[in-house]
N, C-alpha and C positions, 0 to 999 in steps of 0.2 A: 215590603218593608225590606228595607236595607241598610245595613251597620256597617260602617267603614272606619279604621284606625290606621294610622300610619305612626311609625316610631314611637310606639307605647310599649315601656317594658322591653320584653324580649322581641315582640312583633315590628318588623321593619314594614310589614303591609299585610292587610287582610280587607277584604270584601266581602261579607256574607250574606247570604239572603234569610229572611225569617219569614218563610212561608207555612211552616207547620214543625217540622223537628229539623233542626240543624246539629249534623253530626261533626264534632272537631276532632280528628285524630292526630296522633302522631306520638312521637317518642318524649320519655321525660324530660324536662327542661325545655321544651322546645316552644312554649308560651300558649301552650291552649288556653289554659285558666285566664291568660291576660283577656281574651276576647269578653267572656262572661263577666267578669269582674270591670270591665269599662262599661259592658251595655248596662249591668245592674245599676253602675255609679249614675250614669246619663238619667234612665229611667226615674231612679229616685229621686233625681234633681227635678225633673219634670213632675213629677207625683206632687212634689211637696210646693213648688212653687206656683204651679196651676192650680191647687184646692186652695192654697193659703193667699198668696200676694195678689196674683190676677184677678182671681176670681171676687176676692173682697173689693179691688179698686171698681171691678165693673159692677158690682153693685152696689157701690157709691156711686158711680157715676151715674147709674140709672135713676138713684133716688134724687140727684141734685138735677137731674134733667126734668124729672116729674116735677118736683117743686117749681123749676122755670116754665115748663110748660102749663102749670095751673095758674100762674100769674100772668102768663102771655093771653091767658084766654079769658081775662077780666074783659067785662063790656066795655070799658072805656079803652083798652088796647086797641080792640078789636075794630073800632071806629078808621083808625090808621089806614090809609092806600097800602103802607108797607108791612102790614100784618101777614097777607097771603104770601110774604117772598120768604118767611121764616120756615124752616122744618120743623117739625114738632117729633115730640114721641120717639118711636121706634127709629123711624127716618133721619132724626137728628143723632139719635146714639149712633147710630152704623155711619152715618158720614163723618161726625168726628172720630170714631175708632179706625175709619178706614183711610184716615187723612184726606177725603175729598173736602172736607169742610173743617178750617182751621178754627180757632177760639178766637183769633182775633179777626178772622172774617165774620164769626157769628156776632160780637163785640159790635162790629159798624153796622151791621142789620138792626140790631137792637138799637143802637145810637140813635139812629134815623128813625125808628120806630117812635122812641120816647120824644125825640125831638119834635114830631109831629102832634104829642098832646101835651098842650101848654099847661095844662091844671092838672097834671099828673102829681100826686104826693109825694115828699122826698121819701117817706117812707118804704112806698112802692118802689122808688127808684134806685134806694140803697138794697133792699132785698133782691132784686134783680143783679144787681151788681154782684153782691156775695153769690148768688148763684153762679154765676160766671167764673168768680174766681175760683171757687171749688171744683167746677167742672174742670178748669183748667188743671190744677193740682192734680185732680183723678187722670187726666190724660196724659199728664207728665209723669205720674207713676207707673202708668200702665206701660208708659215707653220706654220706661226704665226696667223694664223685666229682663232685659239682657245683663243689667249691670246685677241684679237681683240673682239671676241664674249662674254668671258667673262667678260670684262670691259663692254660691250653695257648691258649684263644682269644686272648688277650688279646695274647701272644706272636705268633700267625700273622696277626693285623690291624696288629698294628706293621711286619712283613714286608710283608705284601700292599699295604696301604694307609699304610703309614709313619705309623699312628698316628693317621690324620686320616681316620675313618671315617664320622663323622657328616656328614649332609650339610650343606652352607653354611648357615648361619643356623639350624640344627635342633641342639637339645642332647640329644635322646634318639633312640634309634632300636631296632627290633625285628627278629629274625631266629628264623624256626621253620622246622625240617623234619619232616614229619609222614609218617608210614605205616600207610596202614588195615590191620588185622588182623581176623579174625573174632572174636577176642576184646577188640577194642575198639583204641585208637590206640596206636601207638608215636611217641615224640617226643623232640625237645630243641628247648629253646625259651630265647632269653636275650635279654635287654636290653642295651643299651648308655648310657650317659649321659658325656656331657662325653669321649666316645672313649674310655671305660673300662668292661668289663664288670662288669653290677652283681648280676646274679641270671641264673643256670642252672636250668633245669627240664628233668627228663629221666624219659622211661619207657619200659622194655624197650631191647631191644640189638640189634634187627633192621634195622640199617642198612645203607645200601651198605659194600662190605669197602673200597673203595681210589676215589682218583679222581686222574685224569690230565689236567692242563691244559697245551694245547699253543698257545704263545701265536706262536713262528715256528719255521718250518721250518731258518732262518738259523743257529739255535743249532748244528744238526750239524756246522758247519764250525769250532765253537768249544769242542768239547765238553772238549778236554783243558784249556783253560783255565777253562772254566767247572767243571767238575769240582773243580779244584783251590781254588776259592774256597769261602767259606763261607756260610752263611745269616745273613741280615740278625738274626734273632734268637739268633745264636751270637757276635755279635762282643764282647760282653761278657765272654763266660767265655774269651776264648782271649788269648794272652799277647802275641801280635805280630800286627801286621796282614796282611790277608789281602782281596781283592776280596770285597766283600758282595753277594749277589743275593738276591731274593725267594724264597721257600720253593716257589713253583710250579714256576721254572726249577730248581732245585736238584733237585727231585723229577722233573722231566721227563728230564734230564742222567744222573741215575743209572739212570734206565729204559732211557736208549738204551744207556748202556755194558753195562747188563745184558744185552743181546742178544747180545754175545760170547758168553756162556755157553750160547746155545741151541743144540742139537746136533741138532735135527729139528724139520720143520716140525709145527704142531698139525692133525690130521685136519679138524676142525670149519672152519677156515679155510684148507686147501690151496689150494682152487677160487679163494679171494679172493686168496691170494698168487700165485698163477701169473698173475691176471688184472694183478694190481699189475706183475709182472714185463714182461709183457707190454705192459703201457701206457708204461712208463720205458725198456723194450728192457734191461733189466739189472736188478741187486739190489746193495743196499748190504750191506756184510759188513765184518767184523773181521778184520785179517790176524793169522795166528796166530802169527807173530814180532815185529811190531813192535806189536800190541794197536790200531792206528790204523784209525780207518774209512775203507772205501774205496766208490766206485762202481764195479761192474764191468759193463761193456759190450762186447761184442764182441771178448772176449779182450783189453781195454784196461782198465787201472784208474785212476782218477783221484781225487785227492784233492777231500772234498766243497766246498771253497772254489772250485772249479774245475768243480763242477758247477751246471746250471741250478736256481734257485729251486723252480720247478715239478717238477722230477724229485725233487728234497728234501721236497716235499711230501708226496708220495707214498711215497717212502722213510720218512718218520716212522710213515707208517701200519704199512708191512712191518716195522719194526723193533717198534713197539708189538705186533703179532700176534705174532712170533716170540720175545718175549719175555713172552708170556701175560700182560700187567699190564692187560690190558683184557680184559672178561667180563661174563657176565649180573650178575655183584653188584661190578663195576669200572668205573664210569661214565668217560666220554669226555668232555673239554670241550674244545671248539675254538673259538679266537677267529679270527673272519674267513680261512677257510682260502682263500678266491677270490684274496687278497691277491696270490699269486704263480701264478695258474693263468689262460691265457688261456680264454674261453668253452669251447671244445671239452673242455679237460682239468676245467673246472669241472662240466660235465656227466658227464664219465667219474669225478669226485671223488664227485659226489651219488650214483652209481651204486653205488658201493663202501659208502660210509655206509648206505644204505639196505639193501645185502646184510649188513652188521652187525646194524642193528636187526632184520631178519628172524631173526639167531642170536639174540637176545635180549638184545643189546648196548645198553645205555640212553647216550644221547648227547646233548649239549647245544650247539650249533652259533649263533654269533652271525655275521650276515653283512648286507652291503648289497647285494647282488649279485641282481637280478632272473633273470639265467642260473642261478644256482644254485638260487634258489627254485621256480622251474617244474621244472628237473631234480628237485627232493625231491617235488613234486608228481607228476611221470611215475612215478618209480621205487618210490614208496611205491605205486601204483596197481597197476604191474606185478608187485610183490611180496606184495601183498595186504596191507599192513601201512599201509593209510589211518588207522584207527582209532586207532595208534599213533604219531601223527605229530599235534602240536601247534604253533601259529604264534603268534607274538607281535610286537608293534609297539611299539617306545617312542615316545610321543608328548612332546615338550617344552611343559613350560605357562609363564605368564606369569614365575614366579620363577626360571625356569632350571632347574627338577628336572623329572624325566621319570617318567610313568607307564607301566606297562608293560601293555597292553592285549591281551587274546587276540582275533586275526584268523583264526581258524581258519576259518570259516565267509564272511569277509570279505575275501579276499586282493587282489581287485580294488582295493582300496585301497591295498594295500601296493604294487601294480604301478602303481598312476598316481602315487605319491608318488615311489616310488626312479627311475621314467622321467621324470619331469617334466623334468629336466635335458637330457637326450638330445632331448625334443621340443623345448623352446626354442629349440635348436641346428640344428636338421633343415631350416629353411628360409633356404636359404642365400642364395637369388636376391633374397629382401624385404630382405637387408642388403647385399647387393654392391653395390660403389661404381662408378658408371658414367662413363664418360669425356665 
């Protein structure tokens, strides 16, 4: 799977592989988070339009085709010499959806059939005509999927980027998510002009089912407030004001809250969950009486606001796994997890991430920590998934925009860049003032 963006926010150009773990590194303000936010946006749009609009139209189409098929199978119509020429059932549905048979061509074929039966009742004719009209309506709505997706993309980029998605000084931008399959590519591609989505092209539906974007574990001690807030894109439809938050935060909060309904550990992740519990010497859980989140350790319970930020980082992983909201078809996007972890726990966090990659969970992480990157290298080797890890580095150009370059085979460049500030302050004797 490949994801590509051009002229989006801080990023001039980025093309990344999503084969397991994708590590995006670079300095602060270089656009690392932009890739994850746009990828989250695209997958959320695909999730909503696929599950709601497209599937609904396909189900209706199947229903109307079944009705038409039943009528065409009547004894009187089977007497016509034209009856064998009309495809039926699954064959008819496939040809209509693939465009190898138009509704107009189907109508012409049925008109010949009806004309061959002079004594056919007016009611039967009217029902068949209604079936054809309904089929045409479903086909048109299915073909309008791009328009539905364009509107959905516009809504979510207004939420995630406050409708300032094109790079400064640029009027046009491009986004593409592509999946290579044996029978060709599956993709969604769209262009943006003056911060407005102009054109959406799609092929196939075999994309990732969901995406979870983790921006900060500190949201755990604000769950109640954030859960009462509305998404930025919902504001105009609400008759009263409430706090507005980006889509990725609302999505994250809802998934954290969903953990209260998990009744058992999932077998595939039980070992990982046990490792998390051991690392933080406790577990996060929702109290059955108050429905509030607590951290339990050594028989005591603590509110998340009184729990260390590093502990909450591992707690987020625990709750995500218990909720089963990440998996082989549900990608995890995490922005700079090292921000709340000391070096030892950065290494431990990388260990868990690589165990999840070994389990087949796709993950994208942005980071500027050489500790974390080296730990990824180590555990990727330990778990035998080195070929599933790709590294990228953001390089800022003269115009202030950044280009994402693959550095999987040149990580020394990354370590040199990220470690330079430490090297500059190592020689204390050189700057020490002497009496």
